[in-house]
C-alpha positions as CSV (number, residue, x, y, z in Angstrom):
1,X,-5.9,-15.8,-18.4
2,X,-6.1,-16.1,-14.6
3,X,-7.0,-19.3,-12.8
4,X,-9.7,-17.9,-10.6
5,X,-13.3,-17.4,-11.5
6,X,-15.0,-14.3,-10.2
7,X,-18.7,-13.7,-10.6
8,X,-20.0,-10.1,-10.4
9,X,-23.8,-10.1,-10.0
10,X,-25.4,-7.4,-12.2
11,X,-28.0,-5.3,-10.4
12,X,-30.4,-5.5,-13.3
13,X,-29.4,-8.5,-15.5
14,X,-30.4,-8.1,-19.1
15,X,-31.4,-4.5,-18.6
16,X,-28.3,-2.6,-17.5
17,X,-25.8,-5.4,-17.5
18,X,-25.3,-9.0,-18.5
19,X,-23.1,-12.0,-17.7
20,X,-19.9,-12.7,-19.6
21,X,-18.8,-16.4,-19.3
22,X,-15.1,-16.7,-20.1
23,X,-15.2,-20.3,-18.8
24,X,-16.5,-21.4,-22.2
25,X,-13.1,-20.8,-23.7
26,X,-11.4,-23.6,-21.7
27,X,-10.9,-26.9,-23.4
28,X,-12.4,-28.9,-20.5
29,X,-12.0,-32.2,-22.2
30,X,-8.2,-31.7,-22.6
31,X,-7.8,-30.2,-19.1
32,X,-9.4,-33.0,-17.1
33,X,-6.4,-35.4,-17.4
34,X,-4.2,-32.7,-15.8
35,X,-6.5,-32.2,-12.8
36,X,-4.2,-33.7,-10.2
37,X,-1.3,-31.5,-11.4
38,X,-3.4,-28.3,-11.3
39,X,-4.8,-29.1,-7.9
40,X,-1.3,-29.8,-6.4
41,X,0.2,-26.6,-7.8
42,X,-2.7,-24.5,-6.6
43,X,-2.3,-26.0,-3.1
44,X,1.4,-25.0,-3.2
45,X,0.9,-21.3,-4.2
46,X,-2.1,-20.9,-1.8
47,X,0.1,-22.3,1.0
48,X,2.9,-19.8,0.1
49,X,0.4,-16.9,0.3
50,X,-0.7,-18.0,3.7
51,X,2.9,-18.2,5.0
52,X,3.6,-14.8,3.4
53,X,0.8,-13.1,5.1
54,X,1.6,-14.7,8.4
55,X,5.2,-13.4,8.1
56,X,4.1,-9.9,7.1
57,X,1.5,-9.7,9.9
58,X,4.1,-10.9,12.5
59,X,6.6,-8.3,11.2
60,X,4.1,-5.5,11.7
61,X,3.2,-6.8,15.2
62,X,6.9,-7.1,16.3
63,X,7.7,-3.6,15.0
64,X,4.7,-2.1,16.8
65,X,5.6,-3.8,20.0
66,X,9.0,-2.2,19.9
67,X,7.6,1.2,19.0
68,X,4.7,1.5,21.4
69,X,6.8,3.0,24.2
70,X,8.1,5.8,22.0
71,X,4.7,7.6,21.6
72,X,4.0,9.2,25.0
73,X,1.8,12.1,25.9
74,X,4.9,14.4,26.0
75,X,6.0,13.3,22.5
76,X,2.4,13.8,21.2
77,X,2.4,17.3,22.5
78,X,5.7,18.1,20.8
79,X,4.4,16.6,17.5
80,X,1.2,18.7,17.7
81,X,3.3,21.8,18.2
82,X,5.6,21.0,15.3
83,X,2.7,20.3,13.0
84,X,1.1,23.6,14.0
85,X,4.3,25.4,13.1
86,X,4.6,23.7,9.7
87,X,0.9,24.4,8.8
88,X,1.2,28.1,9.8
89,X,4.2,28.4,7.4
90,X,2.9,26.4,4.5
91,X,-0.8,27.3,4.2
92,X,-3.4,30.0,4.8
93,X,-6.8,29.1,6.0
94,X,-9.4,29.3,3.3
95,X,-13.0,30.5,3.7
96,X,-15.7,27.9,3.2
97,X,-16.1,24.2,3.8
98,X,-13.4,21.8,5.1
99,X,-11.3,20.0,2.6
100,X,-11.9,16.4,1.5
101,X,-9.7,13.3,2.0
102,X,-8.7,11.0,-0.8
103,X,-7.0,7.7,0.0
104,X,-4.4,6.1,-2.4
105,X,-1.6,3.6,-1.9
106,X,2.0,4.7,-2.8
107,X,3.8,1.7,-1.3
108,X,3.3,-2.0,-1.7
109,X,4.9,-5.2,-0.4
110,X,5.3,-7.5,-3.4
111,X,7.2,-10.5,-4.8
112,X,9.6,-7.8,-6.1
113,X,10.2,-6.5,-2.7
114,X,8.9,-3.2,-1.1
115,X,8.0,-0.8,-3.9
116,X,7.5,2.9,-3.4
117,X,6.2,5.0,-6.4
118,X,7.7,8.3,-5.2
119,X,7.7,9.6,-8.8
120,X,4.0,10.1,-8.5
121,X,4.6,12.7,-5.9
122,X,7.7,14.2,-7.5
123,X,5.7,14.9,-10.6
124,X,3.0,16.8,-8.8
125,X,4.8,18.6,-5.9
126,X,7.5,21.2,-5.7
127,X,7.9,21.3,-1.9
128,X,8.5,17.8,-0.4
129,X,9.1,17.3,3.3
130,X,11.1,14.1,4.2
131,X,10.1,12.8,7.6
132,X,12.7,10.5,9.1
133,X,10.6,8.2,11.3
134,X,11.6,7.0,14.7
135,X,9.5,4.6,16.7
136,X,6.5,5.0,14.5
137,X,6.1,8.7,15.4
138,X,5.8,9.8,11.8
139,X,2.2,8.6,11.6
140,X,1.3,10.9,14.5
141,X,2.8,13.9,12.7
142,X,1.1,13.0,9.5
143,X,-2.2,12.6,11.3
144,X,-1.9,16.1,12.9
145,X,-1.0,17.6,9.5
146,X,-3.9,15.9,7.7
147,X,-6.3,17.3,10.3
148,X,-5.0,20.8,10.1
149,X,-4.9,20.8,6.3
150,X,-8.5,19.6,6.0
151,X,-9.7,22.1,8.6
152,X,-8.0,24.9,6.6
153,X,-10.1,24.0,3.6
154,X,-7.6,22.1,1.4
155,X,-8.2,18.7,-0.2
156,X,-5.5,16.2,0.9
157,X,-4.4,12.8,-0.5
158,X,-3.3,10.3,2.2
159,X,-1.2,7.3,1.6
160,X,-1.6,4.5,4.2
161,X,1.0,2.0,5.1
162,X,0.8,-1.3,3.2
163,X,1.4,-3.1,6.6
164,X,-1.5,-1.3,8.4
165,X,-4.0,0.9,6.5
166,X,-4.8,2.6,9.7
167,X,-1.3,4.1,9.8
168,X,-0.3,6.9,7.5
169,X,3.0,6.8,5.5
170,X,2.7,9.9,3.4
171,X,0.3,12.7,2.4
172,X,0.0,15.3,-0.4
173,X,-1.8,18.6,-0.9
174,X,-2.2,18.8,-4.7
175,X,-3.4,22.4,-4.7
176,X,-0.3,23.6,-2.9
177,X,2.1,21.2,-4.7
178,X,3.1,20.2,-1.1
179,X,3.9,16.7,0.2
180,X,5.2,14.9,3.2
181,X,7.0,11.5,2.7
182,X,8.1,9.4,5.7
183,X,11.1,7.1,5.6
184,X,12.1,4.4,8.1
185,X,15.2,4.6,10.2
186,X,18.1,6.5,8.5
187,X,16.9,5.9,4.9
188,X,16.7,9.1,2.8
189,X,14.9,10.0,-0.4
190,X,16.9,9.8,-3.6
191,X,16.0,13.4,-4.4
192,X,16.9,16.2,-2.0
193,X,13.8,17.2,-0.1
194,X,12.6,20.8,0.5
195,X,12.9,20.2,4.2
196,X,13.8,17.3,6.5
197,X,12.2,16.4,9.8
198,X,14.0,14.1,12.2
199,X,11.4,12.6,14.5
200,X,14.0,11.3,17.0
201,X,14.5,14.9,18.1
202,X,11.1,14.8,19.7
203,X,11.9,11.9,21.9
204,X,13.3,12.5,25.3
205,X,17.0,11.5,25.5
206,X,16.5,9.3,28.5
207,X,13.5,7.7,27.0
208,X,15.3,7.1,23.8
209,X,18.3,5.6,25.7
210,X,15.9,3.2,27.6
211,X,14.1,2.0,24.5
212,X,17.0,1.9,22.0
213,X,18.0,-1.7,22.5
214,X,14.4,-3.0,22.4
215,X,13.6,-0.9,19.3
216,X,16.7,-2.1,17.4
217,X,15.9,-5.7,18.3
218,X,12.3,-5.4,17.2
219,X,13.3,-3.7,13.9
220,X,15.8,-6.4,13.2
221,X,13.3,-9.2,13.8
222,X,10.7,-7.3,11.8
223,X,13.1,-6.9,8.9
224,X,13.9,-10.6,8.9
225,X,10.2,-11.5,8.9
226,X,9.5,-9.1,6.1
227,X,12.2,-10.7,4.1
228,X,10.7,-14.1,4.7
229,X,7.3,-12.8,3.7
230,X,8.7,-11.5,0.4
231,X,10.4,-14.8,-0.2
232,X,7.1,-16.6,0.2
233,X,5.4,-14.1,-2.2
234,X,8.1,-15.0,-4.7
235,X,7.4,-18.7,-4.3
236,X,3.6,-18.1,-4.7
237,X,4.3,-16.1,-7.9
238,X,6.4,-18.9,-9.3
239,X,3.7,-21.6,-8.6
240,X,1.0,-19.3,-10.0
241,X,3.0,-18.8,-13.2
242,X,3.5,-22.5,-13.5
243,X,-0.2,-23.0,-13.3
244,X,-1.0,-20.4,-15.9
245,X,1.6,-21.9,-18.3
246,X,0.0,-25.3,-17.8
247,X,-3.4,-23.8,-18.6
248,X,-2.2,-21.8,-21.6
249,X,-2.4,-24.5,-24.3
250,X,-6.0,-25.3,-23.4
251,X,-7.5,-21.8,-23.7
252,X,-9.0,-20.4,-26.8
253,X,-7.5,-16.9,-26.6
254,X,-8.9,-15.9,-30.0
255,X,-12.4,-16.5,-28.5
256,X,-11.5,-14.4,-25.5
257,X,-10.2,-11.6,-27.8
258,X,-13.4,-11.8,-29.9
259,X,-15.6,-11.3,-26.9
260,X,-13.4,-8.5,-25.7
261,X,-13.8,-6.7,-29.0
262,X,-17.5,-7.2,-29.0
263,X,-17.8,-5.8,-25.4
264,X,-15.7,-2.7,-26.4
265,X,-17.9,-2.1,-29.3
266,X,-21.0,-2.5,-27.1
267,X,-19.7,-0.1,-24.5
268,X,-18.6,2.5,-27.0
269,X,-22.2,2.5,-28.4
270,X,-23.7,3.3,-25.1
271,X,-25.3,6.8,-24.9
């Protein structure tokens, strides 16, 4: 039982939908003496969430500041050429309409750390490209690939970055059992990829030399801020669990289960 109340307004109350009030299963008389305790714990976990998001936002901004000088017109031209070569090798243009784009999240920043559900792609794709990112350039390659795949008539699933949904982290072409997964720095996939693309090879050596110190510094600070953000998420989870434990004795869960069974029966009977 969560501690927040959410009201979803039915478009046609009593006709196509109706309200379900789970608040009636709280023992309000027994809960009131604990009001100060609940209010204090809620303040603590909400404050932790605020600090967590501040850290995560700062981590992203610091990382972007270090990467912005890597993406030049020359680099973008090389990326476009590389994407064209990959597309010509991996797919043939289909006749008819352009493909569609579906968005899903594969990565998340959680109280358990950074989670990446790569198994979802491993189970669907036989050919997986690993893109070793450098200076945020993997997004540009994925953007070019997505454009070319859709124009060729194939549906594509894109996976945005959890830090910035405007940035792409991975993409997949289910029909071709083809996927592209980006990895930061020198990290590698646990399973050997079909091919590996090192984005740093597209950066001019002099440019890379000039930016290396700044990029390393920004990545280090961003990693520390990310760690701080995850630590705050862990605190928030701890406080939230404490509040749920405190509520637990004063909730009629049998009543909740009864309403659940009735709703399931009602929905199952719909034409």
